mmCIF file of the N, C-alpha and C atoms, coordinates in Angstrom:
data_MODEL
# 
_entry.id   MODEL 
# 
loop_
_atom_site.group_PDB 
_atom_site.id 
_atom_site.type_symbol 
_atom_site.label_atom_id 
_atom_site.label_alt_id 
_atom_site.label_comp_id 
_atom_site.label_asym_id 
_atom_site.label_entity_id 
_atom_site.label_seq_id 
_atom_site.pdbx_PDB_ins_code 
_atom_site.Cartn_x 
_atom_site.Cartn_y 
_atom_site.Cartn_z 
_atom_site.occupancy 
_atom_site.B_iso_or_equiv 
_atom_site.pdbx_formal_charge 
_atom_site.auth_seq_id 
_atom_site.auth_comp_id 
_atom_site.auth_asym_id 
_atom_site.auth_atom_id 
_atom_site.pdbx_PDB_model_num 
ATOM 1   N N  . MET A 1 1  ? -8.997  -12.037 17.869  1.00 0.00 ? 1  MET A N  1 
ATOM 2   C CA . MET A 1 1  ? -8.051  -11.379 16.923  1.00 0.00 ? 1  MET A CA 1 
ATOM 3   C C  . MET A 1 1  ? -6.987  -12.316 16.531  1.00 0.00 ? 1  MET A C  1 
ATOM 4   N N  . HIS A 1 2  ? -6.753  -12.390 15.234  1.00 0.00 ? 2  HIS A N  1 
ATOM 5   C CA . HIS A 1 2  ? -5.685  -13.282 14.679  1.00 0.00 ? 2  HIS A CA 1 
ATOM 6   C C  . HIS A 1 2  ? -4.350  -12.604 14.755  1.00 0.00 ? 2  HIS A C  1 
ATOM 7   N N  . PRO A 1 3  ? -3.298  -13.302 15.168  1.00 0.00 ? 3  PRO A N  1 
ATOM 8   C CA . PRO A 1 3  ? -1.928  -12.733 15.162  1.00 0.00 ? 3  PRO A CA 1 
ATOM 9   C C  . PRO A 1 3  ? -1.440  -12.538 13.746  1.00 0.00 ? 3  PRO A C  1 
ATOM 10  N N  . ARG A 1 4  ? -0.663  -11.479 13.462  1.00 0.00 ? 4  ARG A N  1 
ATOM 11  C CA . ARG A 1 4  ? -0.148  -11.211 12.169  1.00 0.00 ? 4  ARG A CA 1 
ATOM 12  C C  . ARG A 1 4  ? 1.002   -12.239 11.876  1.00 0.00 ? 4  ARG A C  1 
ATOM 13  N N  . ARG A 1 5  ? 1.095   -12.594 10.574  1.00 0.00 ? 5  ARG A N  1 
ATOM 14  C CA . ARG A 1 5  ? 2.182   -13.507 10.128  1.00 0.00 ? 5  ARG A CA 1 
ATOM 15  C C  . ARG A 1 5  ? 3.522   -12.717 10.115  1.00 0.00 ? 5  ARG A C  1 
ATOM 16  N N  . PHE A 1 6  ? 3.484   -11.407 9.817   1.00 0.00 ? 6  PHE A N  1 
ATOM 17  C CA . PHE A 1 6  ? 4.656   -10.604 9.702   1.00 0.00 ? 6  PHE A CA 1 
ATOM 18  C C  . PHE A 1 6  ? 4.457   -9.366  10.588  1.00 0.00 ? 6  PHE A C  1 
ATOM 19  N N  . ALA A 1 7  ? 5.572   -8.953  11.312  1.00 0.00 ? 7  ALA A N  1 
ATOM 20  C CA . ALA A 1 7  ? 5.511   -7.764  12.127  1.00 0.00 ? 7  ALA A CA 1 
ATOM 21  C C  . ALA A 1 7  ? 5.512   -6.622  11.217  1.00 0.00 ? 7  ALA A C  1 
ATOM 22  N N  . ARG A 1 8  ? 4.609   -5.639  11.493  1.00 0.00 ? 8  ARG A N  1 
ATOM 23  C CA . ARG A 1 8  ? 4.591   -4.398  10.694  1.00 0.00 ? 8  ARG A CA 1 
ATOM 24  C C  . ARG A 1 8  ? 5.360   -3.253  11.344  1.00 0.00 ? 8  ARG A C  1 
ATOM 25  N N  . VAL A 1 9  ? 6.014   -2.457  10.562  1.00 0.00 ? 9  VAL A N  1 
ATOM 26  C CA . VAL A 1 9  ? 6.813   -1.391  11.137  1.00 0.00 ? 9  VAL A CA 1 
ATOM 27  C C  . VAL A 1 9  ? 6.378   -0.058  10.409  1.00 0.00 ? 9  VAL A C  1 
ATOM 28  N N  . ARG A 1 10 ? 6.428   0.981   11.188  1.00 0.00 ? 10 ARG A N  1 
ATOM 29  C CA . ARG A 1 10 ? 6.127   2.360   10.651  1.00 0.00 ? 10 ARG A CA 1 
ATOM 30  C C  . ARG A 1 10 ? 7.464   2.859   10.006  1.00 0.00 ? 10 ARG A C  1 
ATOM 31  N N  . PRO A 1 11 ? 7.246   3.490   8.840   1.00 0.00 ? 11 PRO A N  1 
ATOM 32  C CA . PRO A 1 11 ? 8.462   4.058   8.150   1.00 0.00 ? 11 PRO A CA 1 
ATOM 33  C C  . PRO A 1 11 ? 9.119   5.166   9.080   1.00 0.00 ? 11 PRO A C  1 
ATOM 34  N N  . ALA A 1 12 ? 10.427  5.036   9.200   1.00 0.00 ? 12 ALA A N  1 
ATOM 35  C CA . ALA A 1 12 ? 11.134  5.959   10.036  1.00 0.00 ? 12 ALA A CA 1 
ATOM 36  C C  . ALA A 1 12 ? 12.511  6.075   9.509   1.00 0.00 ? 12 ALA A C  1 
ATOM 37  N N  . GLY A 1 13 ? 13.254  7.142   9.811   1.00 0.00 ? 13 GLY A N  1 
ATOM 38  C CA . GLY A 1 13 ? 14.605  7.352   9.350   1.00 0.00 ? 13 GLY A CA 1 
ATOM 39  C C  . GLY A 1 13 ? 14.673  7.450   7.824   1.00 0.00 ? 13 GLY A C  1 
ATOM 40  N N  . ARG A 1 14 ? 15.413  6.540   7.300   1.00 0.00 ? 14 ARG A N  1 
ATOM 41  C CA . ARG A 1 14 ? 15.695  6.560   5.824   1.00 0.00 ? 14 ARG A CA 1 
ATOM 42  C C  . ARG A 1 14 ? 14.588  5.828   5.010   1.00 0.00 ? 14 ARG A C  1 
ATOM 43  N N  . MET A 1 15 ? 13.633  5.185   5.638   1.00 0.00 ? 15 MET A N  1 
ATOM 44  C CA . MET A 1 15 ? 12.571  4.531   4.896   1.00 0.00 ? 15 MET A CA 1 
ATOM 45  C C  . MET A 1 15 ? 11.648  5.577   4.303   1.00 0.00 ? 15 MET A C  1 
ATOM 46  N N  . ALA A 1 16 ? 11.249  5.365   3.083   1.00 0.00 ? 16 ALA A N  1 
ATOM 47  C CA . ALA A 1 16 ? 10.319  6.312   2.367   1.00 0.00 ? 16 ALA A CA 1 
ATOM 48  C C  . ALA A 1 16 ? 9.020   6.242   3.023   1.00 0.00 ? 16 ALA A C  1 
ATOM 49  N N  . THR A 1 17 ? 8.282   7.376   3.053   1.00 0.00 ? 17 THR A N  1 
ATOM 50  C CA . THR A 1 17 ? 6.957   7.394   3.643   1.00 0.00 ? 17 THR A CA 1 
ATOM 51  C C  . THR A 1 17 ? 5.915   7.491   2.517   1.00 0.00 ? 17 THR A C  1 
ATOM 52  N N  . THR A 1 18 ? 6.344   7.609   1.320   1.00 0.00 ? 18 THR A N  1 
ATOM 53  C CA . THR A 1 18 ? 5.390   7.719   0.169   1.00 0.00 ? 18 THR A CA 1 
ATOM 54  C C  . THR A 1 18 ? 5.623   6.502   -0.804  1.00 0.00 ? 18 THR A C  1 
ATOM 55  N N  . ALA A 1 19 ? 4.524   6.101   -1.460  1.00 0.00 ? 19 ALA A N  1 
ATOM 56  C CA . ALA A 1 19 ? 4.613   5.072   -2.414  1.00 0.00 ? 19 ALA A CA 1 
ATOM 57  C C  . ALA A 1 19 ? 3.694   5.478   -3.589  1.00 0.00 ? 19 ALA A C  1 
ATOM 58  N N  . LYS A 1 20 ? 3.753   4.676   -4.636  1.00 0.00 ? 20 LYS A N  1 
ATOM 59  C CA . LYS A 1 20 ? 2.860   4.902   -5.832  1.00 0.00 ? 20 LYS A CA 1 
ATOM 60  C C  . LYS A 1 20 ? 2.119   3.568   -6.115  1.00 0.00 ? 20 LYS A C  1 
ATOM 61  N N  . LEU A 1 21 ? 0.823   3.740   -6.399  1.00 0.00 ? 21 LEU A N  1 
ATOM 62  C CA . LEU A 1 21 ? 0.068   2.533   -6.741  1.00 0.00 ? 21 LEU A CA 1 
ATOM 63  C C  . LEU A 1 21 ? -0.206  2.637   -8.236  1.00 0.00 ? 21 LEU A C  1 
ATOM 64  N N  . ILE A 1 22 ? 0.148   1.504   -8.893  1.00 0.00 ? 22 ILE A N  1 
ATOM 65  C CA . ILE A 1 22 ? -0.015  1.413   -10.331 1.00 0.00 ? 22 ILE A CA 1 
ATOM 66  C C  . ILE A 1 22 ? -1.278  0.512   -10.659 1.00 0.00 ? 22 ILE A C  1 
ATOM 67  N N  . VAL A 1 23 ? -2.393  1.080   -11.066 1.00 0.00 ? 23 VAL A N  1 
ATOM 68  C CA . VAL A 1 23 ? -3.606  0.345   -11.161 1.00 0.00 ? 23 VAL A CA 1 
ATOM 69  C C  . VAL A 1 23 ? -3.885  -0.124  -12.537 1.00 0.00 ? 23 VAL A C  1 
ATOM 70  N N  . GLY A 1 24 ? -3.257  0.473   -13.542 1.00 0.00 ? 24 GLY A N  1 
ATOM 71  C CA . GLY A 1 24 ? -3.489  0.085   -14.912 1.00 0.00 ? 24 GLY A CA 1 
ATOM 72  C C  . GLY A 1 24 ? -2.512  0.750   -15.904 1.00 0.00 ? 24 GLY A C  1 
ATOM 73  N N  . PRO A 1 25 ? -2.239  0.171   -16.983 1.00 0.00 ? 25 PRO A N  1 
ATOM 74  C CA . PRO A 1 25 ? -1.278  0.686   -17.915 1.00 0.00 ? 25 PRO A CA 1 
ATOM 75  C C  . PRO A 1 25 ? -1.632  2.040   -18.460 1.00 0.00 ? 25 PRO A C  1 
ATOM 76  N N  . LYS A 1 26 ? -2.896  2.364   -18.627 1.00 0.00 ? 26 LYS A N  1 
ATOM 77  C CA . LYS A 1 26 ? -3.340  3.684   -19.160 1.00 0.00 ? 26 LYS A CA 1 
ATOM 78  C C  . LYS A 1 26 ? -3.942  4.606   -18.146 1.00 0.00 ? 26 LYS A C  1 
ATOM 79  N N  . LEU A 1 27 ? -3.900  4.214   -16.891 1.00 0.00 ? 27 LEU A N  1 
ATOM 80  C CA . LEU A 1 27 ? -4.551  4.928   -15.797 1.00 0.00 ? 27 LEU A CA 1 
ATOM 81  C C  . LEU A 1 27 ? -3.487  5.700   -15.065 1.00 0.00 ? 27 LEU A C  1 
ATOM 82  N N  . PRO A 1 28 ? -3.796  6.880   -14.474 1.00 0.00 ? 28 PRO A N  1 
ATOM 83  C CA . PRO A 1 28 ? -2.708  7.606   -13.727 1.00 0.00 ? 28 PRO A CA 1 
ATOM 84  C C  . PRO A 1 28 ? -2.288  6.846   -12.482 1.00 0.00 ? 28 PRO A C  1 
ATOM 85  N N  . VAL A 1 29 ? -1.047  7.092   -12.143 1.00 0.00 ? 29 VAL A N  1 
ATOM 86  C CA . VAL A 1 29 ? -0.474  6.515   -10.948 1.00 0.00 ? 29 VAL A CA 1 
ATOM 87  C C  . VAL A 1 29 ? -1.024  7.233   -9.703  1.00 0.00 ? 29 VAL A C  1 
ATOM 88  N N  . ILE A 1 30 ? -1.312  6.516   -8.625  1.00 0.00 ? 30 ILE A N  1 
ATOM 89  C CA . ILE A 1 30 ? -1.945  7.077   -7.470  1.00 0.00 ? 30 ILE A CA 1 
ATOM 90  C C  . ILE A 1 30 ? -0.784  7.211   -6.383  1.00 0.00 ? 30 ILE A C  1 
ATOM 91  N N  . ASP A 1 31 ? -0.603  8.467   -5.902  1.00 0.00 ? 31 ASP A N  1 
ATOM 92  C CA . ASP A 1 31 ? 0.344   8.706   -4.823  1.00 0.00 ? 31 ASP A CA 1 
ATOM 93  C C  . ASP A 1 31 ? -0.325  8.334   -3.447  1.00 0.00 ? 31 ASP A C  1 
ATOM 94  N N  . CYS A 1 32 ? 0.450   7.769   -2.557  1.00 0.00 ? 32 CYS A N  1 
ATOM 95  C CA . CYS A 1 32 ? -0.128  7.441   -1.237  1.00 0.00 ? 32 CYS A CA 1 
ATOM 96  C C  . CYS A 1 32 ? 0.930   7.541   -0.186  1.00 0.00 ? 32 CYS A C  1 
ATOM 97  N N  . ARG A 1 33 ? 0.497   7.529   1.107   1.00 0.00 ? 33 ARG A N  1 
ATOM 98  C CA . ARG A 1 33 ? 1.413   7.592   2.214   1.00 0.00 ? 33 ARG A CA 1 
ATOM 99  C C  . ARG A 1 33 ? 1.409   6.235   2.872   1.00 0.00 ? 33 ARG A C  1 
ATOM 100 N N  . VAL A 1 34 ? 2.618   5.699   3.213   1.00 0.00 ? 34 VAL A N  1 
ATOM 101 C CA . VAL A 1 34 ? 2.732   4.372   3.849   1.00 0.00 ? 34 VAL A CA 1 
ATOM 102 C C  . VAL A 1 34 ? 2.570   4.624   5.309   1.00 0.00 ? 34 VAL A C  1 
ATOM 103 N N  . VAL A 1 35 ? 1.545   3.958   5.903   1.00 0.00 ? 35 VAL A N  1 
ATOM 104 C CA . VAL A 1 35 ? 1.305   4.037   7.353   1.00 0.00 ? 35 VAL A CA 1 
ATOM 105 C C  . VAL A 1 35 ? 2.157   2.999   8.117   1.00 0.00 ? 35 VAL A C  1 
ATOM 106 N N  . ASP A 1 36 ? 2.092   1.740   7.610   1.00 0.00 ? 36 ASP A N  1 
ATOM 107 C CA . ASP A 1 36 ? 3.016   0.684   8.067   1.00 0.00 ? 36 ASP A CA 1 
ATOM 108 C C  . ASP A 1 36 ? 3.206   -0.351  6.985   1.00 0.00 ? 36 ASP A C  1 
ATOM 109 N N  . TYR A 1 37 ? 4.278   -1.092  7.154   1.00 0.00 ? 37 TYR A N  1 
ATOM 110 C CA . TYR A 1 37 ? 4.839   -1.960  6.127   1.00 0.00 ? 37 TYR A CA 1 
ATOM 111 C C  . TYR A 1 37 ? 5.461   -3.231  6.677   1.00 0.00 ? 37 TYR A C  1 
ATOM 112 N N  . SER A 1 38 ? 5.179   -4.418  5.969   1.00 0.00 ? 38 SER A N  1 
ATOM 113 C CA . SER A 1 38 ? 5.816   -5.605  6.427   1.00 0.00 ? 38 SER A CA 1 
ATOM 114 C C  . SER A 1 38 ? 6.159   -6.402  5.173   1.00 0.00 ? 38 SER A C  1 
ATOM 115 N N  . ALA A 1 39 ? 6.727   -7.560  5.369   1.00 0.00 ? 39 ALA A N  1 
ATOM 116 C CA . ALA A 1 39 ? 7.100   -8.467  4.265   1.00 0.00 ? 39 ALA A CA 1 
ATOM 117 C C  . ALA A 1 39 ? 5.850   -8.994  3.580   1.00 0.00 ? 39 ALA A C  1 
ATOM 118 N N  . GLY A 1 40 ? 4.693   -9.054  4.321   1.00 0.00 ? 40 GLY A N  1 
ATOM 119 C CA . GLY A 1 40 ? 3.487   -9.583  3.781   1.00 0.00 ? 40 GLY A CA 1 
ATOM 120 C C  . GLY A 1 40 ? 2.365   -8.645  3.344   1.00 0.00 ? 40 GLY A C  1 
ATOM 121 N N  . GLY A 1 41 ? 2.573   -7.279  3.703   1.00 0.00 ? 41 GLY A N  1 
ATOM 122 C CA . GLY A 1 41 ? 1.545   -6.362  3.323   1.00 0.00 ? 41 GLY A CA 1 
ATOM 123 C C  . GLY A 1 41 ? 1.880   -5.016  3.862   1.00 0.00 ? 41 GLY A C  1 
ATOM 124 N N  . ALA A 1 42 ? 0.887   -4.086  3.666   1.00 0.00 ? 42 ALA A N  1 
ATOM 125 C CA . ALA A 1 42 ? 1.062   -2.683  4.126   1.00 0.00 ? 42 ALA A CA 1 
ATOM 126 C C  . ALA A 1 42 ? -0.301  -2.066  4.347   1.00 0.00 ? 42 ALA A C  1 
ATOM 127 N N  . CYS A 1 43 ? -0.311  -0.941  5.108   1.00 0.00 ? 43 CYS A N  1 
ATOM 128 C CA . CYS A 1 43 ? -1.417  -0.085  5.271   1.00 0.00 ? 43 CYS A CA 1 
ATOM 129 C C  . CYS A 1 43 ? -0.959  1.253   4.607   1.00 0.00 ? 43 CYS A C  1 
ATOM 130 N N  . VAL A 1 44 ? -1.812  1.768   3.689   1.00 0.00 ? 44 VAL A N  1 
ATOM 131 C CA . VAL A 1 44 ? -1.488  3.010   3.068   1.00 0.00 ? 44 VAL A CA 1 
ATOM 132 C C  . VAL A 1 44 ? -2.657  3.874   3.168   1.00 0.00 ? 44 VAL A C  1 
ATOM 133 N N  . GLU A 1 45 ? -2.393  5.203   3.088   1.00 0.00 ? 45 GLU A N  1 
ATOM 134 C CA . GLU A 1 45 ? -3.441  6.293   3.126   1.00 0.00 ? 45 GLU A CA 1 
ATOM 135 C C  . GLU A 1 45 ? -3.480  6.970   1.747   1.00 0.00 ? 45 GLU A C  1 
ATOM 136 N N  . ILE A 1 46 ? -4.609  7.049   1.130   1.00 0.00 ? 46 ILE A N  1 
ATOM 137 C CA . ILE A 1 46 ? -4.775  7.624   -0.189  1.00 0.00 ? 46 ILE A CA 1 
ATOM 138 C C  . ILE A 1 46 ? -5.493  8.917   -0.078  1.00 0.00 ? 46 ILE A C  1 
ATOM 139 N N  . CYS A 1 47 ? -5.045  9.955   -0.701  1.00 0.00 ? 47 CYS A N  1 
ATOM 140 C CA . CYS A 1 47 ? -5.668  11.217  -0.794  1.00 0.00 ? 47 CYS A CA 1 
ATOM 141 C C  . CYS A 1 47 ? -6.462  11.313  -2.061  1.00 0.00 ? 47 CYS A C  1 
ATOM 142 N N  . GLY A 1 48 ? -7.666  11.547  -2.018  1.00 0.00 ? 48 GLY A N  1 
ATOM 143 C CA . GLY A 1 48 ? -8.527  11.673  -3.235  1.00 0.00 ? 48 GLY A CA 1 
ATOM 144 C C  . GLY A 1 48 ? -9.527  10.567  -3.371  1.00 0.00 ? 48 GLY A C  1 
ATOM 145 N N  . PRO A 1 49 ? -10.478 10.821  -4.285  1.00 0.00 ? 49 PRO A N  1 
ATOM 146 C CA . PRO A 1 49 ? -11.596 9.843   -4.436  1.00 0.00 ? 49 PRO A CA 1 
ATOM 147 C C  . PRO A 1 49 ? -11.235 8.669   -5.389  1.00 0.00 ? 49 PRO A C  1 
ATOM 148 N N  . PHE A 1 50 ? -10.242 7.844   -5.090  1.00 0.00 ? 50 PHE A N  1 
ATOM 149 C CA . PHE A 1 50 ? -9.903  6.806   -5.985  1.00 0.00 ? 50 PHE A CA 1 
ATOM 150 C C  . PHE A 1 50 ? -10.576 5.429   -5.628  1.00 0.00 ? 50 PHE A C  1 
ATOM 151 N N  . LYS A 1 51 ? -10.926 4.713   -6.635  1.00 0.00 ? 51 LYS A N  1 
ATOM 152 C CA . LYS A 1 51 ? -11.563 3.384   -6.406  1.00 0.00 ? 51 LYS A CA 1 
ATOM 153 C C  . LYS A 1 51 ? -10.481 2.411   -6.818  1.00 0.00 ? 51 LYS A C  1 
ATOM 154 N N  . LEU A 1 52 ? -9.924  1.593   -5.921  1.00 0.00 ? 52 LEU A N  1 
ATOM 155 C CA . LEU A 1 52 ? -8.848  0.640   -6.247  1.00 0.00 ? 52 LEU A CA 1 
ATOM 156 C C  . LEU A 1 52 ? -9.471  -0.667  -6.718  1.00 0.00 ? 52 LEU A C  1 
ATOM 157 N N  . PRO A 1 53 ? -8.834  -1.236  -7.691  1.00 0.00 ? 53 PRO A N  1 
ATOM 158 C CA . PRO A 1 53 ? -9.247  -2.562  -8.179  1.00 0.00 ? 53 PRO A CA 1 
ATOM 159 C C  . PRO A 1 53 ? -8.777  -3.647  -7.107  1.00 0.00 ? 53 PRO A C  1 
ATOM 160 N N  . GLY A 1 54 ? -9.192  -4.838  -7.292  1.00 0.00 ? 54 GLY A N  1 
ATOM 161 C CA . GLY A 1 54 ? -8.805  -5.911  -6.358  1.00 0.00 ? 54 GLY A CA 1 
ATOM 162 C C  . GLY A 1 54 ? -7.298  -6.224  -6.341  1.00 0.00 ? 54 GLY A C  1 
ATOM 163 N N  . ARG A 1 55 ? -6.689  -6.041  -7.508  1.00 0.00 ? 55 ARG A N  1 
ATOM 164 C CA . ARG A 1 55 ? -5.240  -6.327  -7.696  1.00 0.00 ? 55 ARG A CA 1 
ATOM 165 C C  . ARG A 1 55 ? -4.566  -5.184  -8.463  1.00 0.00 ? 55 ARG A C  1 
ATOM 166 N N  . PHE A 1 56 ? -3.348  -4.862  -7.959  1.00 0.00 ? 56 PHE A N  1 
ATOM 167 C CA . PHE A 1 56 ? -2.558  -3.822  -8.606  1.00 0.00 ? 56 PHE A CA 1 
ATOM 168 C C  . PHE A 1 56 ? -1.150  -3.892  -8.151  1.00 0.00 ? 56 PHE A C  1 
ATOM 169 N N  . GLU A 1 57 ? -0.293  -2.992  -8.540  1.00 0.00 ? 57 GLU A N  1 
ATOM 170 C CA . GLU A 1 57 ? 1.122   -2.940  -8.073  1.00 0.00 ? 57 GLU A CA 1 
ATOM 171 C C  . GLU A 1 57 ? 1.437   -1.703  -7.233  1.00 0.00 ? 57 GLU A C  1 
ATOM 172 N N  . MET A 1 58 ? 2.336   -1.879  -6.304  1.00 0.00 ? 58 MET A N  1 
ATOM 173 C CA . MET A 1 58 ? 2.811   -0.785  -5.442  1.00 0.00 ? 58 MET A CA 1 
ATOM 174 C C  . MET A 1 58 ? 4.352   -0.598  -5.663  1.00 0.00 ? 58 MET A C  1 
ATOM 175 N N  . LEU A 1 59 ? 4.707   0.662   -5.946  1.00 0.00 ? 59 LEU A N  1 
ATOM 176 C CA . LEU A 1 59 ? 6.163   1.018   -6.055  1.00 0.00 ? 59 LEU A CA 1 
ATOM 177 C C  . LEU A 1 59 ? 6.556   1.655   -4.792  1.00 0.00 ? 59 LEU A C  1 
ATOM 178 N N  . TYR A 1 60 ? 7.463   1.069   -4.015  1.00 0.00 ? 60 TYR A N  1 
ATOM 179 C CA . TYR A 1 60 ? 7.872   1.568   -2.685  1.00 0.00 ? 60 TYR A CA 1 
ATOM 180 C C  . TYR A 1 60 ? 9.322   1.264   -2.451  1.00 0.00 ? 60 TYR A C  1 
ATOM 181 N N  . ALA A 1 61 ? 10.053  2.257   -2.051  1.00 0.00 ? 61 ALA A N  1 
ATOM 182 C CA . ALA A 1 61 ? 11.425  2.068   -1.707  1.00 0.00 ? 61 ALA A CA 1 
ATOM 183 C C  . ALA A 1 61 ? 12.285  1.354   -2.820  1.00 0.00 ? 61 ALA A C  1 
ATOM 184 N N  . GLY A 1 62 ? 12.002  1.667   -4.026  1.00 0.00 ? 62 GLY A N  1 
ATOM 185 C CA . GLY A 1 62 ? 12.763  1.106   -5.081  1.00 0.00 ? 62 GLY A CA 1 
ATOM 186 C C  . GLY A 1 62 ? 12.356  -0.315  -5.564  1.00 0.00 ? 62 GLY A C  1 
ATOM 187 N N  . SER A 1 63 ? 11.306  -0.864  -4.976  1.00 0.00 ? 63 SER A N  1 
ATOM 188 C CA . SER A 1 63 ? 10.833  -2.241  -5.433  1.00 0.00 ? 63 SER A CA 1 
ATOM 189 C C  . SER A 1 63 ? 9.372   -2.172  -5.735  1.00 0.00 ? 63 SER A C  1 
ATOM 190 N N  . LYS A 1 64 ? 8.954   -3.045  -6.656  1.00 0.00 ? 64 LYS A N  1 
ATOM 191 C CA . LYS A 1 64 ? 7.578   -3.117  -7.119  1.00 0.00 ? 64 LYS A CA 1 
ATOM 192 C C  . LYS A 1 64 ? 7.021   -4.401  -6.606  1.00 0.00 ? 64 LYS A C  1 
ATOM 193 N N  . LYS A 1 65 ? 5.814   -4.300  -5.912  1.00 0.00 ? 65 LYS A N  1 
ATOM 194 C CA . LYS A 1 65 ? 5.183   -5.460  -5.343  1.00 0.00 ? 65 LYS A CA 1 
ATOM 195 C C  . LYS A 1 65 ? 3.806   -5.622  -5.958  1.00 0.00 ? 65 LYS A C  1 
ATOM 196 N N  . ARG A 1 66 ? 3.431   -6.851  -6.251  1.00 0.00 ? 66 ARG A N  1 
ATOM 197 C CA . ARG A 1 66 ? 2.021   -7.128  -6.658  1.00 0.00 ? 66 ARG A CA 1 
ATOM 198 C C  . ARG A 1 66 ? 1.168   -7.183  -5.415  1.00 0.00 ? 66 ARG A C  1 
ATOM 199 N N  . CYS A 1 67 ? 0.039   -6.423  -5.428  1.00 0.00 ? 67 CYS A N  1 
ATOM 200 C CA . CYS A 1 67 ? -0.793  -6.292  -4.294  1.00 0.00 ? 67 CYS A CA 1 
ATOM 201 C C  . CYS A 1 67 ? -2.185  -6.768  -4.511  1.00 0.00 ? 67 CYS A C  1 
ATOM 202 N N  . ARG A 1 68 ? -2.764  -7.153  -3.350  1.00 0.00 ? 68 ARG A N  1 
ATOM 203 C CA . ARG A 1 68 ? -4.215  -7.516  -3.306  1.00 0.00 ? 68 ARG A CA 1 
ATOM 204 C C  . ARG A 1 68 ? -4.816  -6.654  -2.250  1.00 0.00 ? 68 ARG A C  1 
ATOM 205 N N  . LEU A 1 69 ? -5.922  -5.983  -2.596  1.00 0.00 ? 69 LEU A N  1 
ATOM 206 C CA . LEU A 1 69 ? -6.666  -5.162  -1.640  1.00 0.00 ? 69 LEU A CA 1 
ATOM 207 C C  . LEU A 1 69 ? -7.372  -6.127  -0.649  1.00 0.00 ? 69 LEU A C  1 
ATOM 208 N N  . VAL A 1 70 ? -7.087  -5.874  0.642   1.00 0.00 ? 70 VAL A N  1 
ATOM 209 C CA . VAL A 1 70 ? -7.690  -6.747  1.706   1.00 0.00 ? 70 VAL A CA 1 
ATOM 210 C C  . VAL A 1 70 ? -8.791  -6.040  2.483   1.00 0.00 ? 70 VAL A C  1 
ATOM 211 N N  . TRP A 1 71 ? -8.645  -4.754  2.771   1.00 0.00 ? 71 TRP A N  1 
ATOM 212 C CA . TRP A 1 71 ? -9.685  -4.004  3.482   1.00 0.00 ? 71 TRP A CA 1 
ATOM 213 C C  . TRP A 1 71 ? -9.544  -2.476  3.156   1.00 0.00 ? 71 TRP A C  1 
ATOM 214 N N  . SER A 1 72 ? -10.594 -1.792  3.450   1.00 0.00 ? 72 SER A N  1 
ATOM 215 C CA . SER A 1 72 ? -10.461 -0.275  3.352   1.00 0.00 ? 72 SER A CA 1 
ATOM 216 C C  . SER A 1 72 ? -11.386 0.280   4.412   1.00 0.00 ? 72 SER A C  1 
ATOM 217 N N  . ALA A 1 73 ? -10.914 1.442   4.883   1.00 0.00 ? 73 ALA A N  1 
ATOM 218 C CA . ALA A 1 73 ? -11.655 2.153   5.945   1.00 0.00 ? 73 ALA A CA 1 
ATOM 219 C C  . ALA A 1 73 ? -11.403 3.670   5.723   1.00 0.00 ? 73 ALA A C  1 
ATOM 220 N N  . GLY A 1 74 ? -12.285 4.355   5.121   1.00 0.00 ? 74 GLY A N  1 
ATOM 221 C CA . GLY A 1 74 ? -12.051 5.753   4.795   1.00 0.00 ? 74 GLY A CA 1 
ATOM 222 C C  . GLY A 1 74 ? -10.899 5.839   3.752   1.00 0.00 ? 74 GLY A C  1 
ATOM 223 N N  . ARG A 1 75 ? -9.909  6.633   4.072   1.00 0.00 ? 75 ARG A N  1 
ATOM 224 C CA . ARG A 1 75 ? -8.766  6.827   3.221   1.00 0.00 ? 75 ARG A CA 1 
ATOM 225 C C  . ARG A 1 75 ? -7.745  5.759   3.358   1.00 0.00 ? 75 ARG A C  1 
ATOM 226 N N  . ARG A 1 76 ? -7.799  4.989   4.377   1.00 0.00 ? 76 ARG A N  1 
ATOM 227 C CA . ARG A 1 76 ? -6.800  3.904   4.572   1.00 0.00 ? 76 ARG A CA 1 
ATOM 228 C C  . ARG A 1 76 ? -7.256  2.606   3.930   1.00 0.00 ? 76 ARG A C  1 
ATOM 229 N N  . VAL A 1 77 ? -6.235  1.919   3.387   1.00 0.00 ? 77 VAL A N  1 
ATOM 230 C CA . VAL A 1 77 ? -6.483  0.611   2.801   1.00 0.00 ? 77 VAL A CA 1 
ATOM 231 C C  . VAL A 1 77 ? -5.349  -0.357  3.243   1.00 0.00 ? 77 VAL A C  1 
ATOM 232 N N  . GLY A 1 78 ? -5.770  -1.644  3.377   1.00 0.00 ? 78 GLY A N  1 
ATOM 233 C CA . GLY A 1 78 ? -4.838  -2.670  3.721   1.00 0.00 ? 78 GLY A CA 1 
ATOM 234 C C  . GLY A 1 78 ? -4.461  -3.493  2.486   1.00 0.00 ? 78 GLY A C  1 
ATOM 235 N N  . LEU A 1 79 ? -3.191  -3.773  2.344   1.00 0.00 ? 79 LEU A N  1 
ATOM 236 C CA . LEU A 1 79 ? -2.771  -4.533  1.136   1.00 0.00 ? 79 LEU A CA 1 
ATOM 237 C C  . LEU A 1 79 ? -1.990  -5.767  1.556   1.00 0.00 ? 79 LEU A C  1 
ATOM 238 N N  . ALA A 1 80 ? -2.119  -6.821  0.787   1.00 0.00 ? 80 ALA A N  1 
ATOM 239 C CA . ALA A 1 80 ? -1.364  -7.993  0.973   1.00 0.00 ? 80 ALA A CA 1 
ATOM 240 C C  . ALA A 1 80 ? -0.458  -8.192  -0.258  1.00 0.00 ? 80 ALA A C  1 
ATOM 241 N N  . PHE A 1 81 ? 0.784   -8.670  0.008   1.00 0.00 ? 81 PHE A N  1 
ATOM 242 C CA . PHE A 1 81 ? 1.676   -8.920  -1.074  1.00 0.00 ? 81 PHE A CA 1 
ATOM 243 C C  . PHE A 1 81 ? 1.755   -10.424 -1.431  1.00 0.00 ? 81 PHE A C  1 
# 
């Protein structure tokens, strides 16, 4: 197992637990729940039958990050920033 470059934390206290995935200018925004988050990526849980592209943007806690889909397992997906 490879060590992570950035420590991941679970949202707690004042950190938001929800985020929005912006997959295209004319496509609907996808709501998701943040499972854990770090400076280099996140794990989010998506409700619904959405197919994510390889690259998109995530709006979380007032900032917008460009993301790359790294893995998916059921409703959970791993993102790299």
